[in-house]
N, C-alpha and C positions, 0 to 999 in steps of 0.2 A: 504494500500500500504506500501511498505518498506519505512523506514525513508528517506526523501528527494526526494521520487519518484514523478514524475509528470505523467499526462495522457500519454497514449501510443504515441500520436502524438507530444509530446513535445520533447525538447532536453534532452538527458538522459546520465548519467554515468551508464554503464552497468555492472552488475555482470556477471561472467562467470562460467559456470558449464560444466561438460562433457555431460550430457544428462538430459532428463526430470526426470528420477528416482532420480538423484542427487539433482535436484531442490526440489523435494518433500521431500527428506530426510533432506535437510538443512532448508527448510522454512515452511513445513507443511501448505501451503497457504490456507486461507479461501476465497480469491478472485482468479479469473482466472489469469493465468500467461502466457504471450506471450513469446515464445522462438524465438530468432533471430538466423539465421544461415548465417552470412555474407559470409562464404566460399562457400556456395551453390549458393548464388546469383552471386558471382564473377565468379564462374565456368560457370554458365549459360551465363553470359555476354561475357565471353571469347569465348565460343562456337559460339555465334552468330557473334561476331566481326571477328572471324577467319574463319568461315565456310560459313556464308551466302554470296552469290555472289553479294553483294552490301552493302548498308548502312543500319544499324539498328538503329531505333528510339525507345526509351523506351516509352511506353504508360503510362504516369504518373498516370492516373486515377486508374490503377490496384492496386497501392500501392504508395501513395505520401510521405512515410516516408523520411525525410531528410537524416537519416542514410543510408537508402537503396540507395537513389540517389547518395550519395558519394561513396558507394561501387561500383555501376555500373560505375560511372565516372572513378574511379581508375582502373577498369577492362577494360576500353577502349571504353565505350559508350559515345559518344560526342554529340549526337543529341537526343532531347526529344520531344515527341508528347504531347503537352499540349492542354487541351480542355476547359479551362476557364481562365479568367484573374487572378483568384486566383492561378491557377497552374502556370501561367506565372510568377507571382510575387514570388511564392515559389521557383521555379527552378532557377530563375535569382538570388535570394538572396543566395541560397545554392550553386549554380554552376555558378559563374559569367561569365565563358568563354564558357558555353554550347551554342549550337545552338538550338533555340527553334522554333518549327513548330506548328502553331495554327491550328489544324486539325479538329476542330468542324465546321461543314458546316453552322451553323446558329449562328452568334455572334452579340452581341450588338455593335452598332457603336462606343460607348465610349471605349469598350474593344479593338476593332481593333486599334483605335487611340492610346491608351495607350501602347498596345503591340508594335506597330510600332515605335512611337516617343520616348518612354521612355525605352523600354526593348530590342530594336534591333531586333524584330521579322520581318522577311522578307518573310516567307513562310506561306500561308494561304490556307485552303481548302474551297470549295463552291460547291453548287449543284443547283444554280438558278441564273437567270439574276439579280434578286433583290439583292442577296448577292454580286455578282460581282460589281454592282454599289455602294453598301455600302462600300466595301473594297477600291475601287478607291477614293471615296469621303473622307473616314476617313483617308486615307494615303496621302491626298492632291495630288492625281494623281501621286504617286511615280512611278519611272521607274525602280526600282530594285526589283520588286516583283517576287517571285516564287509562282504561283497559280496552285493548284491542283483541278481539277474538279472531284468530287466524282461520280462514276458510280454505279448504283444499280446492284447488282449481286445476285445470288442465295445463300441461306444459307442452302440448303437441306442436305449438308454433315456435318453440325456442330450441336453441342449439344444445343447451344443457338443462335437463329436467330437474325441477325442485318439487315434484309433486308427491313423492313417496314418503318423505320423512316427517313433515309437519302438516298441520291443518286438519280441522274437523270436517267430516263429510257433511254435505248439505242435509242429508236425511237426519243427522244427529245434532244439527246446529241450534235449533230453536230452544231446547231446554238450557243449553249453555249460554246463549245470548240473554235469555230471560234471567238466569241466575246472576250473570255478570252485570246486567242492568240494575239489579237490586243493590249492588255494592259500589258501583262506579259513579263517580261524579260526571265523567264523560265516557260514553260507550262508543267503541269503534269496531269496525270490521276491516281486517287486512287480509292480503293474499300475496302470493308471488307466482307469476306466470312462468318462471324459469329464466335462466340467464341467456342473454342475447336473443330476445324475442324478435323475430324477423318480420312481423306484421302487426299493425295496430289492432287487428281483430282479436289478438290474444287478450287484450285488456277489455274489449267490448264483450267478449264471451264471458270473461271472469266477472265483469260487473253485472251481467244478467244473472249470474249465480248469486251475487250479493243481493240483487233485487228479490229473488226467490226466498233467500234466507230472512230478509227483513219482513217480508209479507207473512211468511210462515210463523215467525216469532212474535209479530205485532209489537215491536219495541221501537223506541225512539233512538235513532243512531246519530251521533254527533260527529263522528270521524269516519271517513272512507279513505283507506290507505291502499293504493294500488301497488305498493311494493316497488321492487326493482325490475330488472330485465331489459332496461332501455339499451339498445345496441350501439356498438361501435363498429368501425369498418376494418375488416380483415380480408386477406385474399380469399376469394370465393364466397364472401359474405358481404353483400352490398344491400343494406337495409334501406327502406324509405327514409325520407327526412324526418327528424324528430318532431317537427311541427305537425306532421300527420298524426303521430301518436298522441300529442297533446290535444289536438282538436277532437280526435275520436274519444279520448278519455273524458274530455269536457262535455261532449254531447251526451255520452252514456251516463255520466254521473249526474248531470242536470236533471235527468228524468227519474232518478231514484226516489223512492218514498222515504226520505230521511228528513231530519230536522231542517227547518228553513235556514238556520244558522250553522249548519254542519260545515266541517272543514274537509277539504280534499288534500291528501298527502301523497307523496311518492318517496321512494327510497333508492335513488340512483347510486350505484357503486361504480361499476365498470364505466358507465357513461361519463362520470366526472373525473376519473383518474387514468383511463387507458392511455390517453395521449400525453400523460405527464412524464412517462419514462420510456427510454429505449436502452439498449445494451450493446456495448462493444465487446466482441469476443475475438479470439485469435485462433487461426487454423494451426493445429499441432501436427496433423497427419492427414493425408488423402489416401483413399483406397477405392478406386473406381468412382462410383457416385456416392461414396460415403465420406463425410468430413468429420474428423475428430477435433472438437473445439473445447475451450476451457470453461464452459458453463453448460448446465444441462438439467436433467430431470430432477436432481436434488437441489438445484439452484433456482434461478429465475424462470427456467423453461419447463416447470412442472406441467403446465397445461399442454405444451407441445408434445410432451411424452405421454401423459396419462389420459388425455382426452382427445389427442390428435389435432390440437389447435394449430392452424397455420398462421404464422406471423409474417409480416412483410420483412424482407431482408435486402441488403445491398452491400456489395463489396466496396471497401474503402480504398483499395489499392488501385493505382493508375495503370493504364496501358493493358488492361485485361480485355479479353475478347467480348464482343457484343453478342456472341452466340451463348444462349443460356442452357444450362442443364439443371434438371431437378435433382437436388441432393437430399440425402438424409443426414442426420447428425448423430454422433456419439458424444456424450459429455465426458468430463475428466475423471469420473470415479471408476473403480474397478468392477462395477456392477453392470451386467448385461442389460438390466432394465433402464440404464441411463442412455436411452435411445429415443430419438425423435424422428419419426418416419417422414414427415414433410408431405409432399416435396417442397423444398425451398429453392427457388430459382435464383441461380448465381452463375457467373461466367464459367464457361466450359474449361477454361485454363486456370482456374483458381489454384493457388499454390500454398505450400506450407509457409507460415509466416505472414500470410495475408490477414487482414482484419475485416470483420463483417459487422455491420450494424443491424441489430434485430429490433424492429419497431413495435410500438403499441403494447409495451410490457408493463404499463403502469398499474393495470388491474391484475391482482393475484400473482404478479411476478415477484416483486420484492417480498410480498407477504408470505410466500411459500418457500423462501430460501432456507436451506438448512446448512449445517456444518459437517455433513456426512463425509467420511473419508478425509477430513481435514480441509476440504474445499469450502467455498462459500463467502470468502472475503472479496470485496470489490471496492475499488475507488469510486468516488462519487463527485461528479462535477455538474455544473449548470451550463446548458447551451441555449442559444438564443434563436436558432432556426426553428422551422415549423416541423411538427410531427409528420410521419410518412403518410398519414391519412387523417382526415378531420371531418367531424360532423358539424363544425362550428365556424368555419372560415367564410361561409357564404358563397363559395365558388364551386362547390361540388355539384356535379350533375345528378339529377334525379335518376336513379337506376331504372325506373320504369318508363322513362321517356324514350322516344325513338327518333332516329334521323329519317325514317321513311316519310316520303311526301305522298299524300293521296290526293289526287285531283278530284275536286267536287264538280259534279255536273248538274 
């Protein structure tokens, strides 16, 4: 690491460069380098706070970097979705005035008590009668709770499903909503359509399930939380503009039979931080269409290995062929599972010692890093260029549009 550097998740004084190529020229790094783009995260935050027709909560699990949390706060994000007592402590220490919402539906009793009594958390999610009783007991029967019942909805339109672990089935929801209404100052219904939802219809369909739950339970609902799932741009995944998602959610939510003063919430994670980070790696070996690089499945490329996620890549060495080859990657550990199938399109004549920038790693990249096999350290710098893809720059083409011209007669 650079002199005085700490691990990625520590507090850092950041070097600043224009782009990844400038980093390579200046440092010739033997270890991976994480590139921060604070301006990209701030732009994403402003987009949500200005355009989403309700309140945006940042899902901290996507990237818990204190530096990022401060960027989002400065850009107008005041509410944070925390999913563990460790995240509660982290955000409270980093942002003393932030509103924290404990949105994990299964929590330890001690975590609930500490969150409520020590950190001022008043919003909790749940999906069972047992969790409701636990919250009431741990908060000593508090009367200022906002309680959000998590409803199970479909993940069929998302790249990663979140439909099996949490959420109460619609058929069972009415008694839990009624019981929660009895003890909650504000009653909410929340759901999650899955990660990287590729169509706004995912939210419309889920909100129809909310409608059915409200009608069946005959309760007054104060909060409708549509969760996360808002997509970013990756190779092979070109979602519609986020404005389409916001408009569809607004129309569907406006027609729900809920309180006239009800609030609409969302919990973006990936959408706020994907563009924040990229990664510089070094090619240590080539073997046909396989590249051995110095980060991998146990580092920032967890998703590339374990769920087959394809990230944008570019070679940072000059003079390489314009002919592209689809490569797979091996990471630096001695484990065969440290493998990323790709394909990742790079020059056909890429060589040992070349550097590659891997983009759009701000979501779940840094958060999933481990120190397995003694790897996992990375220098951290700030760059000022733009991310490899963006939902927020205002110049992306709508992927549904066509250049075909049809003559009208």
